[in-house]
C-alpha positions in Angstrom: -32.2 -8.3 -6.4 -29.2 -10.7 -5.7 -27.9 -10.0 -2.1 -24.3 -9.3 -2.6 -23.7 -8.1 1.1 -21.9 -11.3 1.9 -19.7 -11.4 -1.2 -18.8 -7.7 -0.8 -18.0 -8.0 2.9 -16.0 -11.2 2.3 -14.0 -9.3 -0.2 -13.4 -6.4 2.0 -12.6 -8.6 4.9 -10.1 -10.7 3.2 -8.4 -7.3 2.0 -8.8 -5.8 5.5 -6.9 -8.8 6.9 -4.2 -8.3 4.5 -4.0 -4.6 5.2 -4.1 -4.9 8.9 -1.3 -7.6 8.6 0.9 -5.1 6.7 -0.4 -2.1 8.7 0.3 -3.6 12.1 3.6 -5.1 10.6 4.6 -1.5 9.4 4.1 -0.1 13.0 6.3 -2.9 14.5 9.7 -2.2 12.7 8.8 1.4 12.5 8.6 1.7 16.1 12.0 0.2 16.4 13.4 2.6 13.7 11.8 6.1 15.2 11.4 4.9 18.8 8.4 5.0 21.0 8.5 8.9 21.0 8.9 8.9 17.3 5.7 6.6 16.9 4.1 9.0 19.1 5.0 12.0 16.8 3.8 9.8 13.8 0.5 9.2 15.2 0.1 12.9 16.0 0.5 13.8 12.4 -1.3 11.0 11.2 -4.4 12.0 13.2 -4.4 15.5 11.3 -3.8 13.6 8.0 -6.7 11.1 8.5 -8.9 14.0 9.6 -8.3 15.9 6.3 -8.5 12.7 4.3 -11.7 11.7 5.7 -13.0 15.3 5.0 -12.1 15.3 1.3 -13.1 11.9 0.6 -15.1 10.2 3.3 -18.3 11.8 2.4 -17.9 11.6 -1.3 -17.1 7.9 -1.1 -20.3 7.1 0.8 -22.5 9.5 -1.0 -21.4 8.1 -4.4 -21.9 4.6 -3.4 -25.5 5.6 -2.1 -26.3 7.7 -5.1 -25.0 5.3 -7.9 -26.7 2.3 -6.3 -30.0 4.3 -6.0 -29.7 5.5 -9.6 -29.3 1.9 -10.8 -32.4 0.8 -8.8 -34.3 3.6 -10.5 -32.7 2.6 -13.9 -31.5 6.3 -14.2 -28.1 5.3 -15.3 -27.3 8.6 -17.1 -26.7 10.4 -13.9 -23.8 8.3 -12.8 -21.4 10.1 -15.0 -22.7 13.3 -13.4 -22.1 12.0 -10.0 -18.6 11.1 -10.8 -17.8 14.5 -12.2 -19.2 16.4 -9.3 -17.3 13.9 -7.0 -14.1 14.7 -8.8 -14.7 18.5 -8.5 -15.7 18.5 -4.9 -12.9 16.4 -3.6 -10.0 18.1 -5.7 -11.5 21.4 -4.5 -11.6 20.7 -0.8 -8.1 18.9 -0.9 -6.3 21.6 -2.6 -7.5 24.1 0.1 -6.5 21.9 2.9 -3.1 21.2 1.2 -2.4 25.0 1.3 -3.3 25.4 4.8 -0.9 22.5 5.6 1.8 24.2 3.7 1.4 27.7 5.1 0.9 26.6 8.8 3.1 23.5 8.9 5.4 25.3 11.4 2.6 26.8 13.7 0.7 23.3 13.7 3.8 21.2 14.6 5.0 23.9 17.1 1.5 23.7 18.8 1.9 19.9 19.1 5.3 20.2 20.5 7.0 18.3 17.5 8.1 21.6 15.7 11.4 19.6 14.4 9.0 17.4 12.4 7.2 20.2 10.3 8.3 18.6 7.2 5.8 15.8 7.6 3.1 18.5 6.8 4.4 19.2 3.6 4.3 15.6 2.4 0.7 15.5 3.9 -0.1 18.5 1.5 1.0 16.6 -1.6 -0.6 13.3 -0.6 -4.1 14.7 0.2 -5.3 15.4 -3.4 -4.4 11.9 -4.4 -6.1 10.2 -1.5 -9.4 12.4 -2.4 -9.3 11.2 -5.8 -8.9 7.5 -4.6 -12.0 8.0 -2.3 -14.2 9.2 -5.3 -13.3 6.4 -7.7 -14.0 3.7 -4.8 -17.5 5.3 -4.2 -18.5 4.9 -7.9 -17.2 1.3 -7.9 -18.9 0.4 -4.7 -22.2 1.9 -6.0 -22.0 -0.9 -8.8 -21.7 -3.3 -5.8 -18.3 -4.1 -7.0 -15.9 -4.1 -3.8 -13.0 -5.8 -5.5 -11.3 -2.7 -6.9 -11.5 -1.0 -3.3 -10.1 -4.1 -1.8 -7.2 -4.4 -4.5 -6.3 -0.7 -3.9 -6.4 -1.0 -0.3 -3.9 -3.8 -0.7 -1.7 -1.9 -2.9 -1.7 1.1 -0.4 -0.7 -1.0 2.4 1.9 -3.4 0.9 3.6 -0.4 -0.6 3.4 1.7 2.5 5.1 -1.1 4.2 7.9 -1.4 1.7 8.5 2.3 0.9 7.6 3.6 4.3 10.1 1.6 6.1 12.7 2.1 3.3 12.4 5.8 3.4 12.0 5.9 7.2 15.4 3.9 7.5 17.2 5.9 4.9 15.9 9.2 6.1 16.8 8.6 9.8 20.4 7.7 8.4 20.9 10.9 6.6 19.4 13.2 9.3 16.3 14.1 7.7 14.0 12.2 10.2 12.5 8.7 10.1 9.0 10.0 10.6 9.2 12.2 7.2 10.5 9.3 5.5 7.5 7.2 6.5 5.0 9.8 5.2 6.8 9.8 1.9 6.2 6.1 1.8 2.5 7.0 2.0 2.8 9.4 -0.7 4.3 6.9 -2.9 1.6 4.2 -2.2 -1.3 6.7 -3.0 0.1 7.4 -6.3 0.0 3.6 -7.4 -3.6 3.1 -5.9 -4.7 5.9 -7.8 -3.4 4.7 -11.1 -5.1 1.4 -10.7 -8.5 2.6 -9.8 -8.5 5.0 -12.9 -7.9 1.8 -14.8 -10.6 -0.2 -12.8 -13.2 2.6 -13.4 -12.4 2.7 -17.0 -13.4 -0.8 -17.5 -17.0 0.1 -16.6 -19.7 1.4 -19.2 -18.7 4.8 -20.5 -20.4 7.5 -18.4 -22.4 10.4 -19.8 -21.4 13.6 -18.2 -24.7 15.7 -18.0 -25.4 18.7 -15.5 -28.4 17.0 -13.9 -27.9 15.4 -10.2 -26.0 18.3 -8.8 -28.7 19.0 -5.9 -28.8 15.4 -5.1 -25.0 15.0 -5.0 -24.7 18.2 -2.6 -27.6 17.2 -0.5 -26.0 13.6 0.1 -22.5 14.8 0.2 -22.4 17.8 2.3 -24.0 16.3 5.4 -21.9 13.0 4.8 -18.8 14.9 4.5 -19.2 16.8 7.8 -20.7 13.8 9.6 -17.8 11.4 8.5 -15.3 14.1 9.7 -16.5 14.2 13.3 -14.8 11.2 14.6 -11.4 11.9 13.1 -11.9 15.5 14.0 -12.1 14.4 17.6 -9.1 12.2 17.1 -7.3 15.2 15.5 -8.1 17.3 18.6 -7.0 14.3 20.8 -3.7 14.5 18.9 -3.3 18.2 19.3 -4.1 18.3 23.1 -3.2 14.9 24.2 0.2 15.7 25.5 -0.9 18.9 27.1 -3.6 17.3 29.0 -1.4 14.3 30.0 1.1 16.7 31.3 -1.7 18.5 33.4 -2.1 15.0 35.3 1.4 15.1 36.4 3.3 13.6 33.6 6.6 14.8 31.9 6.5 16.1 28.3 8.5 13.0 27.1 6.4 10.6 29.3 3.1 12.0 27.9 4.2 11.6 24.3 5.3 8.2 24.9 2.0 7.3 26.5 0.1 8.5 23.5 2.3 6.5 21.4 1.5 3.5 23.4 -2.3 4.2 23.3 -2.5 4.8 19.4 0.6 3.1 18.2 1.0 0.1 20.4 -2.4 -0.9 21.4 -4.3 0.8 18.5 -2.1 -1.3 15.9 -3.3 -4.7 17.4 -6.8 -3.8 18.9 -8.2 -2.1 15.7 -7.8 -5.2 13.9 -11.4 -6.5 14.5 -12.8 -3.3 13.0 -12.1 -4.8 9.7 -15.3 -6.9 10.0 -17.5 -3.8 10.8 -15.9 -1.7 8.2 -16.4 -4.4 5.6 -19.9 -4.9 6.4 -21.0 -1.3 6.5 -19.3 -0.6 3.2 -21.2 -3.5 1.5 -24.6 -2.7 3.3 -24.6 0.8 2.1 -25.0 0.3 -1.6 -27.1 -3.1 -1.1 -29.5 -1.3 1.4 -29.7 1.9 -0.7 -30.9 -0.4 -3.5 -33.6 -1.9 -1.5 -34.6 1.4 0.1 -35.1 2.9 -3.3 -37.2 0.0 -4.2 -39.2 0.3 -1.1 -38.2 -3.2 0.1 -38.6 -2.8 3.9 -38.7 -6.6 4.6 -35.6 -7.1 2.5 -33.8 -4.7 4.5 -34.7 -6.1 7.8 -33.6 -9.4 6.7 -30.3 -8.2 5.4 -29.6 -6.2 8.6 -30.6 -8.9 10.7 -28.2 -11.5 9.1 -25.3 -9.1 8.8 -25.3 -7.9 12.3 -25.5 -11.4 13.9 -22.7 -12.5 11.7 -20.6 -9.6 12.6 -21.4 -10.2 16.4 -20.5 -13.7 16.2 -17.1 -13.2 14.7 -16.0 -9.6 16.1 -16.7 -10.5 19.7 -14.4 -13.3 20.2 -11.7 -11.4 18.2 -11.9 -8.4 20.6 -12.1 -10.5 23.8 -9.3 -13.1 22.5 -7.0 -10.0 21.8 -7.6 -8.6 25.3 -6.9 -12.1 26.9 -3.4 -12.7 25.1 -2.2 -9.0 25.2 -0.1 -9.5 28.4 1.8 -12.3 26.6 1.7 -10.7 23.2 3.1 -7.3 23.5 6.5 -8.3 24.9 7.0 -10.7 22.0 6.1 -8.1 19.3 7.5 -5.0 21.0 10.9 -6.4 22.5 12.4 -2.9 22.7 9.7 -1.1 24.6 10.2 -0.6 28.3 8.7 -3.1 30.6 6.6 -0.3 32.3 4.9 0.8 29.1 4.2 -2.7 28.3 2.3 -3.0 31.6 0.3 0.3 30.9 -0.4 -1.2 27.5 -2.1 -4.3 28.8 -4.3 -2.1 31.0 -5.2 0.2 28.3 -6.1 -2.8 26.2 -8.9 -4.0 28.5 -10.7 -0.7 28.4 -10.0 -0.2 24.7 -11.6 -3.6 23.8 -14.8 -2.3 25.0 -14.4 0.8 22.9 -13.8 -1.3 19.7 -17.1 -3.1 20.3 -19.0 0.1 20.6 -17.4 1.5 17.7 -18.3 -1.5 15.3 -22.0 -1.4 16.4 -22.0 2.5 15.6 -20.2 1.9 12.1 -23.1 -0.8 11.4 -25.8 1.4 12.5 -24.7 4.4 10.5 -24.3 2.7 7.1 -28.1 1.6 7.8 -29.1 5.3 8.5 -27.3 6.6 5.4 -28.7 3.9 3.2 -32.2 5.2 4.0 -31.2 8.9 3.1 -31.1 10.2 6.6 -27.8 12.3 5.8 -28.7 15.1 8.0 -29.3 12.8 11.0 -26.1 11.1 10.4 -24.5 14.5 10.9 -26.5 15.5 13.9 -26.0 12.4 15.7 -22.1 12.4 14.9 -22.0 15.9 16.3 -23.8 14.8 19.5 -21.4 11.9 19.9 -18.2 14.0 19.1 -19.1 16.7 21.6 -19.7 14.0 24.2 -16.1 12.5 23.4 -14.5 15.8 23.7 -16.1 16.6 27.0 -14.9 13.5 28.6 -11.3 13.9 27.0 -11.0 17.4 28.4 -12.4 16.9 31.9 -11.1 13.2 32.6 -7.4 13.3 30.9 -6.0 15.7 33.3 -7.1 13.9 36.3 -4.2 11.9 38.0 -5.0 8.3 37.9 -7.2 8.2 34.9 -5.1 10.5 32.4 -4.3 7.9 29.4 -7.5 5.8 30.1 -9.7 8.8 29.4 -8.9 8.3 25.6 -10.6 4.8 25.5 -13.5 6.2 27.8 -14.1 9.0 25.5 -14.5 6.5 22.4 -17.0 4.5 24.3 -19.1 7.7 25.1 -18.9 8.8 21.4 -20.1 5.6 19.9 -22.6 5.1 22.5 -24.2 8.3 22.0 -24.4 7.9 18.2 -25.7 4.3 18.5 -28.5 5.2 20.8 -29.7 8.2 18.6 -29.7 5.9 15.7 -31.9 3.2 17.4 -34.3 5.7 18.3 -34.6 7.1 14.7 -34.6 3.7 12.7 -35.2 1.1 15.3 -38.1 -0.3 13.4 -35.8 -1.9 10.9 -33.6 -3.6 13.7 -34.8 -6.8 15.6 -32.2 -9.3 16.9 -33.0 -12.6 18.7 -32.0 -12.4 22.3 -30.4 -15.9 22.3 -28.2 -15.0 19.2 -26.8 -12.0 21.0 -26.4 -13.5 24.6 -24.7 -16.8 23.6 -21.7 -15.3 22.0 -21.1 -13.3 25.0 -21.3 -16.3 27.4 -19.0 -18.3 25.2 -16.6 -15.2 25.0 -16.5 -15.3 28.9 -15.7 -19.1 28.9 -12.9 -18.4 26.2 -11.4 -15.7 28.1 -11.1 -17.7 31.2 -9.7 -20.8 29.3 -7.1 -18.6 27.6 -5.9 -16.7 31.2 -5.8 -20.0 32.8 -3.5 -21.6 30.2 -1.2 -18.6 29.9 -0.7 -18.5 33.5 0.6 -22.1 33.3 2.6 -21.8 29.9 4.0 -18.6 28.5 6.2 -17.6 25.5 5.5 -17.8 21.9 4.5 -21.3 21.9 2.3 -21.1 24.7 0.6 -18.1 23.0 0.0 -20.1 19.8 -1.5 -22.9 21.8 -3.7 -20.3 23.8 -5.1 -19.1 20.5 -6.0 -22.4 19.4 -7.6 -23.5 22.9 -9.7 -20.1 22.9 -11.0 -20.8 19.5 -11.9 -24.2 20.2 -13.5 -23.2 23.6 -15.5 -20.5 21.8 -16.8 -22.7 19.0 -17.8 -25.4 21.4 -19.5 -23.0 23.8 -21.5 -21.4 21.0 -22.0 -24.7 18.9 -25.7 -24.2 18.3 -25.2 -20.9 16.6 -22.1 -22.3 14.7 -23.9 -25.1 13.3 -26.9 -22.7 12.1 -24.4 -20.4 10.5 -22.5 -23.2 8.8 -25.7 -24.6 7.5 -26.5 -21.3 5.9 -23.1 -21.0 4.4 -23.3 -24.5 2.6 -26.6 -24.0 1.5 -25.5 -20.8 -0.5 -22.5 -22.7 -1.7 -24.8 -25.5 -3.0 -27.0 -22.9 -4.8 -24.1 -21.4 -6.6 -22.7 -24.8 -7.4 -25.9 -25.9 -8.9 -26.1 -22.7 -10.9 
């Protein structure tokens, strides 16, 4: 079988870079339109929407990707149409139930969050949810064919149109008194409509599917644990969104300041620091169908080889991205958020340091979960996610009300979640994973050198030009410090390019 992890990951990383650019760019003017408290409200509603969306589509996307790839490995192509039909019925049923809940309980939910004046957002969420569920099902089918391009293009459609329509609606709605946050969610609804139309077209280009009744048990055995497992992390974020302000108030903050700090954590820091997760998410999505094919074929050595190369590539690229963003954050935030009070910018810098560790641990967790799911350990995926979710919530509820820790507990809780899940997975499938000590440690040492070089330079030269030069200096210092690894990776890339050219 041809290894398509690299190609698929490259496509998703490229689309992820574009999406993160527009996603981050979206929050910048949106913050200036709705204010720091408004972005906090947006994130509170978004946390529940994200939870619902993952619940109706996250498990379906991964299960269809796994099942379709395994069916292809067995030559059992007749089941693919059945999987698609079951995916549609499953995701539509769940999304309609949750949409009704949002419609009937919009007022109580928003009142509990302390944002009752923005209950209209949940009516827009109710309309958007079924569309997002169908988008996830179609992506799963196409990824099962190891075709990542439609997923990438649909993601770009979502982000570009969200940026355009979301900001237009937010500005217009704020001017006529309907609320800028409500307008932003209207933009999200619009972009899902266009993404769904594109994916229907892309799916229709594949072979015609036969829709039988076989494969139902396989679908449910994979989808149910993956659905509940995939919802654990966004569920904890939703609980965080529901209780964050109340817990922060217990630490001695006012209601307005608590909401603003939550906006700083999720809207300001999150918009920038989540950027490196593009790499781990892309690799996880590409690994799942590829490893599923190898697992169904019984190729253990092939799995080990792909896992090793994929993780080391992710580690080499992701680590300096995280460390670099942490290093420049103190200079970066005042430039991109000029209207935010200096006090909040200083807090943002402190949060970024701790959040950097949570991003690294989260990336490792995402990578390991894809390996676990590809080998059919769906119930373990759910169980380990539950363990991690419980650990996160314990840290959240115990540490957030403590004065002096408060807002930093959010990042700490994410580290605990990812650590628990990752350790459990390693205990279960550690025999598939082996990395050279040198390849792990050298990037860490190179990042330390890079961090020191960037901080020293920024202490001497500030402003946007100083920031740009600091980025160049940081990249150069990292590549020079990790030169032996860089040369090795470059040789592999050129060798693959030469093979493709010769063909």
